N, C-alpha and C positions, 0 to 999 in steps of 0.2 A: 520739231514735233508738229505734225499737222493738227488742225483743230479737231478733226474726227478722232485721231488717235488720242489726243489730250482728253476728249470727253469720255472715251472708253476707259482710260486709266483712272480718271476721276470717279467713274461709276463703280469700278472694281473696288477702289479704296473706300468709297462710301458704303458699299455693301459689307466690307470687312468690319468697318466701324460699327455698323448697325448690328452685325452678328455678335460681336463682342459685347455690345451694350445689352442685347437681348439675353445673352447667356448670363451676364452679371445680374440683370433684373430677375431672371428665373431663379438664380441661386438664392437671392434674397427672399423670394416669396415662398417657394415650396420645394426646393431641392431639384427643380427641373433644369432644362437647358444643359449648359456645359457642366454643371455640377451634379447632374442627375445620378451618374454612376457613383460619385462619392457619397451622396446622401443615402442611396440605397445600401451601400456598404455599411454606412453608419447604423442603419436600422437592423443589420444582421448582428447576431451574437455568435462569435466564433469561439467554440469550446474545444480545447486541445486535450486529447487523452490517448491512452493505448488500449482502450476498450473496443476491440474489433471482432471478438468471437465469443461463443459460448454464453454463459450466464451473465457475464459482465456487459456484453453488447446488448443482450436482451433486456437487462436491467436499465441500461442507459435509454433504450427506446421507450421504456415505461415513463421515465422522467421527461423525455422529450414530448411525449404525448400530453402530459400535464402542461408543459411549457406552451405548446401550440394552442392549447385551449385557453390558457390564462393570458398569453401574450400574442394575440393574433397579429399585432402590428410589428413584431420583431421576429424575423425569420431566424430559426436556429441553424447554425452552420456547424455540422459535425466534422471536426478536423482531426479525427482519430488516425493514428499511424500504427500499422501492424508490425509485429515481429520483435523477437528478443525479449519478451516479457517486459516491455517498456523501454528496453535499451535503445531501439531504433527511434522511438518517439523522443526520448531525452536528447539524442544527438541532433535531431531536426530542431527541437525546441532551442537548444543551445545556439544553433546557427541563427535562428530567428531573433532571439533576444540580443545577440551580439550585433545584429544588423538593425536594432531598434524597430523590429517588426513583431511586437508581441501579439498573441491572440488576446481575446477579451478575458479569458480565464483558462488556466491549464491545471492538469492533474499532477499531483505529487504526493508521495507518502508523507503523512503528517509527522512532524518531529524534526530531528536534526538533518534529515535528507534535504530540507529546504534551506539550510544554512548558506549554501553557495549563492543561491538567488538573493537571500536577504542581505548578505554582506556585500553583494555586488550592487545593491540598491535597486533591484529589479522587481521587488514586491512592495505593495502598500500594506501597512498594518490595518486590521479590520476589527479592532476592539469595539468601536461604536456599533458596528453591525451586530456583533454578538449581544451587546446590551439592548439595542433597539428591538431585535427579533426575539429576545429572551433565550437565546442559545446558552447563555452562561448560567441559566437557572435549570435547564433541562438536560444538560450534559454534566457528567460527574466532575466534581472539583479536581479529583486526581488527574483526570484526562486533561482538563484545562491547564493545570500546573505543568504537565509534561509536554504540552505543545507550545507553551509560551517561550519566547526568546527575548531576554532582556526586558521582560514585563509586557511584551506585546504578542498578539496572536496574528498569524499570517495566512491561515487557511481554515476552511470549513470542512471538518470530517463528515463524509457522507456515509461511512460504514465502519464497522469494526470486525476484524478477523482475529481469531485466537490462534496463537502459534503453538502453545504447549498442550497439545492433545496427543494422547497415546491411543492409537487405533489398534485393535487386537482381533484375532480370529478365535471365537469361542470354541470352534472345532479343534484347532491346533492346541489351544491351552488345555482342553480336556484330555487330549491324547498324551500330553506331557504331564498330566496329573496336577495341573494348576487349577484350583477351584475358583479363585478370585484374582483379578488383575493386581499387580503390585502397587503398594502405596508409598514405599520408600525406595531410594536409590539402591540400598543394599538388597532389598527384596527383588528389585528389578534384575540386578546382576545375577542373583541366585536363579531366578526363573529363566533367564537367558541360557544359563548352563543346563537347566533341565530340558529345554527344547533342543539344544544342540545334541544332547545325549540321545535324543530320539531320532536324530538324523535329519531334522528339518531346519529351515532358516530361522534363527531366533529373532533377528531384527533386520528388516529390509531397508535399504538406503539406496539413493541414486547419485546423480552427479554432485560436484563439489558443493554447490550452494546448499544442498540438502544435508551435507555433513556439517556445514556451518550452522544450519538450523538445529541440528542435533546438539551441537556444541552449546549453543545458548540455552537450550532447555535443560540440559544436564547441569550446566553451571547454575542456573536458577534453582534447580532442585536441591543442590548442595548449599548454595549461598543464601537463598531467601531473597525477597524483593528489596530489602533495605541495602544489603551488601552489594547486590547486583547494581542497584541505582548508583551507589557510591563509586563504582568502577568507571563511570562516565562523567564524573565531575572534575573540576579543577584540582590538580594534585593527586589524581587517582593512583592508588597503590596496587599494582598487579603482582607484587612480589611476595605476598603473604602466604602463610601455610594453608589458609582456607582455599585460596585459588589453586595452590598446588594439589590439594586433595581433589578438588573438582576436576582438574585437568587429568589427574590419574584415573578418576572414575570414567571420564570421557574416553580415555585410552582403553580401559577395560570394556566399555560398552562397544566401542568400535571393533574390538576383536571378535564380536559376535555378528557382524554384518556380512552380507553377501559379497563374495569376491568380485562379482561383475558390476558392482555399484557404479563405477565411473561411466559405464556405458548405458545406464538406465536414466530415464526421466523420472520426475517425482511421481508421475502417473504410473509408470511401470512398477516402481517400488511399492506404491500403495496397493496396486492391483494384486500383488503377491499375497497380501493379507486377505482380501475378500475372495480370492481364489483358493484359499486354504493351503497356500504354499509357504507362508511365513507366519510367525506368531504375532509379531509386533511391528508397528511402523510409527515413527514420530513425525507428524506433519501438521501443518495448519488446517483449519477447518474447511478450507476449500476442498479438502479431500472428501468431505461429506457430499458436496455438490457433484463431485466426480462419481462417487459411489451411486448416487441417485441416477445419474445418467446411465450407469451400467445396470440399472434395475436391481441393485443389491439392497437387501433389507437389513435395517438396524436391528440389533439384538439376535439376529439369526446368522447373517453373513459377516457381521462385524459388530464390535462393541467399542465404546469410547469412554475414557476417563482422563483426568488431568495427568500430565507426565508425573511419574513418581517423585514425591517431594514437593510438588507444586500445587497440591489441592488447596483451594482458597486464594490462589494467585492467578490472575488473568494476564498472560503475556500477550499484549495487544499490538496490532498494527492497523493502519487506517489509510484508505484512499481519501484524498481531500482535494479541494479546489481553491485556487488562489485569485488574488486581484493584482495583476501585473501593473507596474507603473507605465503610464502611457497607453493603457488599453484603449483602442479606437472607440469602443462603445462602453465607456465606464458605467453609465447608467444601466445598460443591459447586463453587464457583468455582475453588478450588485444584485439585480433581480435574479440572476442565475444562482448566485450564492445563497440568496434567501430561500430559493426553491430547494436546493440540495440539502440545506440544513433544516428544512421544515419536516413536520411529522408526516404529511402526505407524501412528500418527495422520498423520504427515507423508507416509509412503509411500502411504497411502490417499487423501489429499486432493490432493497435488500432480500426479500423472499426469493427473488429471481436470481440475484447474484450469488446467494448462498452465504450471506453474512448477516450481521445484526446492525441495527441503527446505533449511532453514537449517542442518541437520545435515550432517556429513561422512560419515555411514555409511549413505547411502541404498542401496536395492536397485536398482541401475542397470537391471536387466532389466525393471523395471516402467515404464520411461520410453521415449518415442519417440526417434527419431534426433536431432532438434534438442536435446531435453532431456538426452540423454546427452552431447552436445557441451558443453552448458551446465554439467553436473555436473563435467566435467573442467576447464573453465575456472574454475569457482568454487573448486575445490580449490587451484589454483596461482596465480591472479591476485591483484594488489593490489586492494584494495577502495576505491571512491569512492562516497560517498553522493549520491543524487539530490536536486536542488533541487525539481523539479516535483512529486515524489511524496513529499515530507514528511520527508526524512532530515536535511538539513543546516541548514534554516532554519525559524524559527518561522512560524506562520500569518501574523502581522503583517508580518514581513519579506517573506514570499512575496507578500503583498498589495501592498506597495510596489513590489516588482520587477514584478509584473503591470502596475501603473500605468505604470511607466517603459517597459516593453516595448510596451504599447499605444500610447504616444506615439511610440516609435521606429518602429513599423510604419506610422505615418502620415507622419512627417517624414523618416525614414531618415537622421537626423543622428547619427552615431556619437559625436561629442564631447559633445553634449547627453545622449545616452543614458548615456555613461560617467559624466558628472557626476551624473545622477540615481541611478545605482548607488552612487556614492561617498557621496552624501547618505543613501541608505538604509542603507548599512553603518555610517555614523557614528551613526545612530539606533538600530540594532538589534544591532550586533556588540559586545555587552557581557557575554555569558555563554557 
């Protein structure tokens, strides 16, 4: 090697050493140099959800606006995934978690839907956050009891939806000679018959998940909240005569639904009521938000009461946010959880989403007529968790119930349906 070439090689090597040293020093001081991208990423807070449209996306933007004002040094990264009412998002999330690439926080329905993540060791308990922020004193004790798993809480509920709402058409009821909406399951079945006799749709229903939603509300109406809760505990007994009666009532109610139900979305089915083409629809209170979008008026185009037999019971479901183990920006994730659980955060999000806060100290003036009614019910009612929307059963148990229900919708055999539910409970009611 010539002297000139030797000096050139030495100069290149020295330059490389200096570059590495400069990068290292920069990383120690302020996140610049070679570590700048990593430090910037750490200052981002990546929140994963399926809120990409309608009131939920608009509500999320309200919370993000508060975040940007309160946390100017931590950029909010909206990692929402659209499609499938959350199905697509959950599939993407599962891939990320299995690759040890969690977001800082992700959305999930509060309750047993989170069991898969908890048992896989993918979530941190956040009991101390609830205590430090006072969430445990402003959220109902019944709610806290129903979202704990083995004594710990793993998510912050940002909202509450009600599943057991009977929406009705005042016009169609009047035409059928029904002066007031039914209060018991027996009255409901009688009224369905009156509407059918007038040649109109008694009860509108959509695709299979809406028939499952109908199932849980009919069962709650017959069983009551205590017996309903017992069905999801260790050693649950689905073989009793009270369950048989509830399933028979469900079969009777189903016989009054529209024949084209499998081809309709929940919106299609709900719209039949506000268009005066169906008497009743049983759907969660997101229907109220949909009716508002259609410029329909409460008490004129539609009315609402608790599903027959469930007055005084609030069948609830909740969107919530978690703290994944290994969150890249754990500090930022905790700040996000504090915000979504706060009074300001929940009062900003929920009036737009069309839900109510999980907290008991909401500013009622910010909510519309239906939501003010729901706020009052939430404070006084007994709580019952939803099956269809992730509260009372694991994903695996839900899947087995879906299979049993699908078979029942084909054969209409109550005895076989009940036995399939018994078998599913024996398989899953262990925790």
